[in-house]
VEXDREN-2710 file (C-alpha; in Angstrom, 1 decimal):
% VEXDREN-2710
k/r/px/py/pz
1/MET/-119.1/-214.3/-139.8
2/ARG/-116.7/-211.9/-141.5
3/ILE/-117.5/-213.6/-144.8
4/ILE/-121.2/-213.2/-144.2
5/ASN/-120.9/-209.6/-143.3
6/ASP/-118.8/-208.9/-146.5
7/ILE/-121.4/-210.5/-148.7
8/LEU/-124.2/-208.7/-147.1
9/GLU/-122.4/-205.3/-147.3
10/PHE/-121.6/-205.9/-150.9
11/SER/-125.2/-206.8/-151.7
12/LYS/-126.4/-203.7/-150.0
13/ASN/-124.0/-201.6/-152.0
14/GLU/-125.1/-203.2/-155.3
15/VAL/-128.8/-202.5/-154.8
16/GLU/-128.9/-199.3/-152.7
17/HIS/-127.2/-196.0/-152.5
18/LEU/-124.3/-196.3/-150.1
19/ASP/-124.9/-194.0/-147.2
20/ILE/-122.1/-191.5/-146.5
21/GLU/-122.3/-189.6/-143.3
22/PRO/-119.9/-186.7/-143.2
23/VAL/-118.9/-185.6/-139.6
24/PRO/-116.0/-183.7/-138.1
25/PHE/-113.3/-186.3/-137.2
26/SER/-109.7/-186.4/-136.0
27/LEU/-107.5/-187.6/-138.9
28/PRO/-104.5/-188.4/-136.6
29/GLY/-106.9/-190.2/-134.2
30/LEU/-108.3/-192.3/-137.1
31/LEU/-104.9/-193.3/-138.3
32/ASP/-103.8/-194.2/-134.8
33/ASP/-106.8/-196.5/-134.6
34/VAL/-105.7/-198.3/-137.7
35/ILE/-102.1/-198.8/-136.4
36/ARG/-103.3/-199.8/-132.9
37/ASN/-105.7/-202.4/-134.2
38/PHE/-103.1/-204.1/-136.6
39/GLU/-99.9/-203.7/-134.7
40/VAL/-100.3/-207.0/-132.8
41/GLN/-100.9/-208.9/-136.1
42/ALA/-97.9/-207.3/-137.6
43/LYS/-95.6/-208.1/-134.7
44/GLY/-96.9/-211.7/-134.7
45/LYS/-95.6/-212.0/-138.3
46/ASN/-92.4/-210.1/-137.4
47/ILE/-93.1/-207.4/-140.1
48/SER/-93.2/-203.6/-139.7
49/LEU/-96.3/-201.4/-139.7
50/GLY/-95.5/-197.7/-140.2
51/LEU/-97.3/-194.4/-140.6
52/GLU/-96.3/-191.2/-142.4
53/ILE/-98.6/-188.3/-142.2
54/ASP/-98.2/-184.8/-143.8
55/PRO/-98.0/-182.3/-140.9
56/ASP/-99.7/-179.7/-143.1
57/ILE/-103.0/-181.5/-143.2
58/PRO/-105.6/-180.0/-140.8
59/LYS/-106.0/-182.3/-137.8
60/VAL/-109.8/-182.2/-138.0
61/LEU/-111.6/-182.8/-141.3
62/ILE/-115.3/-183.4/-142.3
63/GLY/-115.9/-186.7/-143.9
64/ASP/-117.2/-190.2/-143.2
65/ASP/-114.5/-191.5/-140.8
66/ILE/-116.1/-194.9/-140.3
67/ARG/-116.2/-195.6/-144.1
68/ILE/-112.6/-194.5/-144.4
69/LEU/-111.7/-196.8/-141.5
70/GLN/-113.4/-199.6/-143.3
71/VAL/-111.3/-199.0/-146.4
72/LEU/-108.1/-198.7/-144.6
73/PHE/-108.8/-201.8/-142.5
74/ASN/-109.3/-203.8/-145.7
75/LEU/-106.2/-202.5/-147.3
76/VAL/-103.9/-202.8/-144.3
77/GLY/-105.4/-206.2/-143.4
78/ASN/-104.7/-207.5/-147.0
79/GLY/-101.2/-206.1/-146.8
80/ILE/-100.5/-208.0/-143.6
81/LYS/-102.1/-211.1/-144.9
82/PHE/-100.0/-211.2/-148.0
83/THR/-96.7/-210.0/-146.5
84/GLU/-94.2/-212.4/-145.0
85/GLN/-91.1/-210.1/-144.9
86/GLY/-90.6/-206.4/-144.7
87/GLY/-93.8/-204.5/-143.8
88/ILE/-96.6/-202.2/-144.5
89/THR/-96.5/-198.4/-144.7
90/ILE/-99.5/-196.0/-144.6
91/ARG/-98.8/-192.6/-146.1
92/VAL/-101.2/-189.7/-146.0
93/LYS/-100.4/-186.5/-147.9
94/GLN/-102.2/-183.3/-148.8
95/GLN/-102.7/-182.7/-152.5
96/ALA/-103.3/-179.5/-154.5
97/SER/-106.9/-178.6/-154.7
98/ASP/-108.8/-176.1/-156.9
99/ILE/-112.1/-176.6/-155.1
100/GLN/-112.9/-173.7/-152.7
101/GLY/-113.4/-174.9/-149.1
102/LYS/-112.1/-178.4/-149.8
103/ILE/-108.7/-180.1/-149.4
104/MET/-107.6/-183.2/-151.2
105/VAL/-105.9/-186.0/-149.2
106/LEU/-103.9/-188.9/-150.7
107/PHE/-104.1/-192.2/-148.8
108/GLU/-101.5/-194.8/-149.7
109/VAL/-101.0/-198.3/-148.3
110/LYS/-97.8/-199.9/-149.5
111/ASP/-96.7/-203.5/-148.6
112/THR/-93.7/-205.7/-149.5
113/GLY/-95.8/-208.8/-150.0
114/ILE/-96.3/-211.2/-152.9
115/GLY/-97.5/-208.6/-155.4
116/ILE/-99.9/-208.9/-158.3
117/ASP/-99.3/-209.5/-162.0
118/PRO/-100.2/-206.3/-163.9
119/GLU/-102.5/-208.3/-166.3
120/LYS/-104.4/-209.6/-163.2
121/GLN/-104.8/-206.3/-161.3
122/ASP/-108.3/-205.5/-162.6
123/LEU/-109.4/-208.9/-161.3
124/VAL/-108.8/-208.0/-157.6
125/PHE/-111.6/-205.4/-157.8
126/GLU/-114.2/-207.8/-159.0
127/ALA/-116.5/-209.4/-156.5
128/PHE/-115.6/-213.0/-155.3
129/ALA/-112.5/-212.9/-157.5
130/GLN/-108.8/-213.6/-156.5
131/ALA/-105.8/-212.7/-158.7
132/ASP/-104.6/-216.3/-158.0
133/SER/-107.2/-218.9/-157.1
134/SER/-104.5/-220.6/-154.9
135/HIS/-104.5/-217.5/-152.7
136/SER/-108.1/-218.1/-151.5
137/ARG/-107.1/-221.6/-150.4
138/LYS/-103.9/-220.5/-148.7
139/TYR/-104.9/-217.1/-147.3
140/GLY/-108.7/-217.3/-147.1
141/GLY/-111.2/-214.5/-147.6
142/THR/-114.1/-213.8/-149.9
143/GLY/-112.5/-211.6/-152.5
144/LEU/-115.0/-208.9/-151.5
145/GLY/-112.8/-206.6/-149.4
146/LEU/-111.4/-204.6/-152.4
147/PRO/-114.7/-204.4/-154.4
148/ILE/-116.4/-203.0/-151.2
149/SER/-113.5/-200.6/-150.6
150/ARG/-113.6/-199.4/-154.2
151/ARG/-117.4/-198.8/-154.0
152/ILE/-117.0/-196.8/-150.8
153/VAL/-114.2/-194.6/-152.2
154/GLN/-116.1/-194.0/-155.4
155/GLN/-119.1/-192.9/-153.4
156/MET/-116.9/-190.4/-151.5
157/GLY/-115.6/-188.9/-154.8
158/GLY/-112.4/-190.8/-155.5
159/ASN/-111.2/-194.1/-156.9
160/ILE/-108.7/-196.8/-155.7
161/HIS/-105.6/-197.4/-157.8
162/LEU/-103.1/-200.2/-157.7
163/ILE/-99.3/-200.3/-158.5
164/SER/-97.8/-203.7/-158.3
165/LYS/-95.6/-206.4/-159.8
166/LYS/-95.6/-210.0/-158.8
167/GLY/-93.0/-210.6/-156.1
168/GLU/-92.5/-206.9/-155.5
169/GLY/-95.3/-205.9/-153.2
170/ALA/-98.3/-203.7/-153.9
171/THR/-99.3/-200.1/-153.4
172/PHE/-103.0/-199.1/-153.1
173/TRP/-103.8/-195.4/-153.2
174/PHE/-106.8/-193.1/-153.4
175/ILE/-107.5/-189.4/-153.1
176/LEU/-110.5/-188.0/-151.4
177/PRO/-111.9/-184.5/-150.9
178/PHE/-112.7/-183.2/-147.4
179/SER/-114.2/-180.0/-146.0
180/ILE/-112.6/-178.2/-143.2
181/PRO/-114.5/-177.2/-140.0
182/GLU/-114.8/-173.4/-139.7
183/THR/-112.9/-173.5/-136.4
184/ALA/-110.0/-175.1/-138.2
185/GLU/-109.6/-172.5/-141.0
186/GLU/-107.6/-170.0/-138.9
187/GLY/-105.5/-172.3/-136.8
188/LYS/-105.6/-176.0/-137.4
189/ASP/-103.2/-176.8/-134.6
190/ASN/-105.7/-175.5/-132.1
191/VAL/-108.6/-177.7/-133.1
192/PRO/-109.6/-180.2/-130.4
193/GLU/-108.8/-183.8/-131.2
194/GLN/-112.2/-184.8/-130.0
195/ALA/-114.2/-182.8/-132.6
196/ALA/-115.7/-186.0/-134.0
197/ALA/-117.2/-186.9/-130.6
198/ASP/-118.4/-183.3/-130.1
199/TYR/-120.4/-183.6/-133.3
200/PHE/-123.2/-185.1/-131.1
201/ALA/-124.5/-182.4/-128.8
202/GLU/-125.2/-184.8/-126.0
203/SER/-122.3/-186.9/-124.6
204/PHE/-123.1/-190.2/-123.0
205/THR/-122.2/-192.0/-119.9
206/GLY/-122.7/-195.7/-119.2
207/HIS/-121.3/-199.2/-119.5
208/ILE/-122.0/-201.1/-122.7
209/LEU/-121.5/-204.8/-123.3
210/LEU/-120.8/-205.5/-127.0
211/ALA/-121.2/-209.0/-128.3
212/ASP/-120.0/-209.5/-131.9
213/ASP/-117.5/-212.1/-133.3
214/ASP/-116.3/-209.9/-136.2
215/PHE/-113.1/-208.1/-135.6
216/ILE/-113.7/-205.1/-137.8
217/ASN/-117.3/-204.7/-136.7
218/THR/-116.2/-204.8/-133.1
219/THR/-113.3/-202.4/-133.6
220/LEU/-115.5/-199.8/-135.3
221/ALA/-118.4/-200.1/-132.8
222/VAL/-116.0/-199.8/-129.8
223/SER/-114.5/-196.7/-131.4
224/LEU/-117.9/-195.1/-132.0
225/LEU/-119.1/-195.8/-128.5
226/GLU/-116.0/-194.7/-126.7
227/GLN/-115.9/-191.4/-128.7
228/VAL/-119.1/-190.3/-127.2
229/GLY/-118.3/-191.3/-123.7
230/PHE/-119.4/-194.9/-123.2
231/VAL/-117.2/-197.5/-121.4
232/VAL/-117.3/-200.7/-123.5
233/LYS/-116.6/-204.3/-122.9
234/SER/-116.5/-206.5/-126.0
235/VAL/-116.9/-210.3/-126.2
236/GLY/-116.9/-212.6/-129.2
237/ASN/-119.9/-215.0/-128.7
238/GLY/-123.1/-215.4/-126.8
239/ARG/-121.7/-217.6/-124.1
240/ALA/-119.1/-215.0/-123.3
241/ALA/-121.8/-212.3/-123.3
242/VAL/-123.8/-214.2/-120.6
243/ASP/-120.7/-214.8/-118.5
244/ALA/-119.7/-211.1/-118.7
245/TRP/-123.2/-210.0/-117.7
246/MET/-123.1/-212.3/-114.7
247/GLN/-119.9/-210.7/-113.5
248/ASP/-120.5/-207.0/-114.1
249/ASP/-123.1/-204.3/-114.3
250/PHE/-124.1/-203.0/-117.7
251/ASP/-126.5/-200.2/-118.9
252/CYS/-127.1/-201.9/-122.2
253/ILE/-126.1/-205.0/-124.2
254/LEU/-125.5/-204.7/-128.0
255/MET/-126.0/-208.3/-129.2
256/ASP/-125.1/-209.7/-132.6
257/ILE/-127.4/-212.5/-133.7
258/GLN/-125.1/-214.9/-135.5
259/MET/-122.1/-215.9/-133.3
260/PRO/-120.2/-219.1/-132.6
261/GLU/-120.8/-221.3/-129.5
262/MET/-124.0/-219.5/-128.7
263/ASP/-126.1/-217.2/-130.8
264/GLY/-127.6/-213.9/-129.7
265/TYR/-131.1/-215.3/-129.4
266/GLU/-130.0/-218.0/-126.9
267/ALA/-127.9/-215.6/-124.9
268/ALA/-130.8/-213.1/-124.6
269/ARG/-133.1/-215.9/-123.4
270/LEU/-130.6/-217.1/-120.8
271/ILE/-130.2/-213.6/-119.4
272/ARG/-133.9/-213.1/-119.2
273/GLU/-134.4/-216.4/-117.4
274/GLN/-131.7/-215.4/-114.9
275/GLU/-133.4/-212.0/-114.4
276/GLU/-136.7/-213.8/-113.4
277/HIS/-134.9/-215.2/-110.4
278/ARG/-132.5/-212.3/-109.6
279/GLY/-134.6/-209.3/-110.6
280/GLY/-133.5/-206.3/-112.7
281/HIS/-133.6/-205.7/-116.4
282/VAL/-130.7/-204.9/-118.7
283/PRO/-131.8/-203.5/-122.2
284/ILE/-130.6/-205.8/-125.0
285/ILE/-130.4/-204.4/-128.5
286/ALA/-130.1/-206.9/-131.4
287/MET/-127.7/-206.1/-134.2
288/THR/-128.8/-208.0/-137.2
289/ALA/-128.3/-208.0/-141.0
290/CYS/-131.7/-209.8/-141.2
291/VAL/-134.4/-207.3/-141.9
292/MET/-137.4/-209.5/-142.5
293/GLN/-140.4/-209.0/-140.1
294/GLU/-140.1/-212.6/-138.8
295/ASP/-136.5/-212.0/-137.9
296/ARG/-137.4/-208.9/-135.9
297/GLU/-140.2/-210.8/-134.2
298/GLN/-137.8/-213.5/-133.2
299/CYS/-135.6/-210.9/-131.6
300/ILE/-138.4/-209.6/-129.5
301/LYS/-139.6/-213.2/-128.6
302/ALA/-136.1/-214.0/-127.4
303/GLY/-136.4/-211.1/-124.9
304/MET/-134.6/-208.3/-126.7
305/ASP/-135.8/-204.8/-126.3
306/ALA/-135.0/-203.4/-129.7
307/TYR/-133.0/-204.1/-132.9
308/ILE/-130.9/-202.2/-135.3
309/SER/-129.9/-203.3/-138.8
310/LYS/-126.4/-203.8/-140.0
311/PRO/-124.4/-202.1/-141.3
312/ILE/-124.9/-199.8/-138.3
313/ASN/-125.9/-196.2/-138.8
314/ARG/-124.3/-194.2/-136.0
315/VAL/-127.1/-191.7/-135.6
316/GLU/-129.7/-194.4/-135.4
317/LEU/-127.5/-196.3/-132.9
318/PHE/-127.0/-193.3/-130.6
319/MET/-130.7/-192.3/-130.7
320/LEU/-131.7/-195.9/-129.9
321/LEU/-129.2/-196.1/-127.0
322/ARG/-130.3/-192.8/-125.6
323/LYS/-134.0/-193.9/-125.7
324/THR/-133.4/-197.4/-124.5
325/ILE/-131.2/-196.6/-121.5
326/LYS/-133.4/-193.6/-120.5
327/LEU/-136.6/-195.8/-120.5
328/ASN/-134.9/-198.5/-118.5
329/SER/-133.6/-196.1/-115.9
330/GLU/-137.1/-194.7/-115.5
331/ASN/-138.7/-198.1/-115.2
332/VAL/-136.2/-199.8/-113.0
333/ALA/-135.8/-198.8/-109.4
334/PRO/-132.4/-197.8/-108.1
335/GLY/-130.3/-200.8/-107.3
336/GLN/-132.4/-203.0/-109.5
337/ARG/-130.4/-202.9/-112.7
338/SER/-129.7/-206.3/-114.1
339/ARG/-126.6/-207.8/-112.5
340/ALA/-126.4/-211.5/-111.9
341/VAL/-124.3/-211.5/-108.7
END
């Protein structure tokens, strides 16, 4: 599924303007998310994963935090994949800026892995390419992570650079411009860490079941949902989604369509069949990269209430959740929410 998502995302970037959504976000919080989500993999390989952040950088910046996460996840994930000894270090430093109201921030991901021959370094930024074809057999992957990351960084006003020699590790770095929230100009240390969540005037409450087998998609979605107040349980396939629904009470289910063991269509149908006997109704929102009308009709036929296209637009997602959960609470009597117990 990760390979499919990479291809779809790259195709979207090739034919459409890549959407960048600047919002206030916590830079330390974003970097902590990166470390937290890769530390288990690093420990599993007995390699280090470190973070160095310039204390002079304002804690809250205005930029597209989800796209930055996507780039850092790709770079750190590659670093861990190709490193057997030593480790990976993320460095973030403020750079000089001559643009009023903007600061420039350097992001650097350095690993001690297998490295890349200088004459092959341009190749790693080409779609479906590997610097060494044997790497795709040994390490897997599509060769799309770096092209996607480069496209994102370019769209945000920067470019990714590479410093490496074979056998001596690799350093990927890029510099991006950021605006500073007005509340941060006088005293950056006093800016709340949750400014990104406060961007949305209305906070949310509720219990969300997220069914998606892709690690990065799940991590980003959970982070988005938790920032605005949701409690989230995530599972990796349709069978696990049905089992989780049977054991707990959810305000909404976000259901990926293509998953192992059981797809989203079948999971939705099973839940609706159970509800016919037990009562209640849990809203199910399909998350799909398929945008053809027949695909949408299939979602509704399977019993889903709505659908949203991948890659997920956070504003669309929050508006859809607010509408779907509100309508369901108005139409379902107290005590009749869908819970198969």
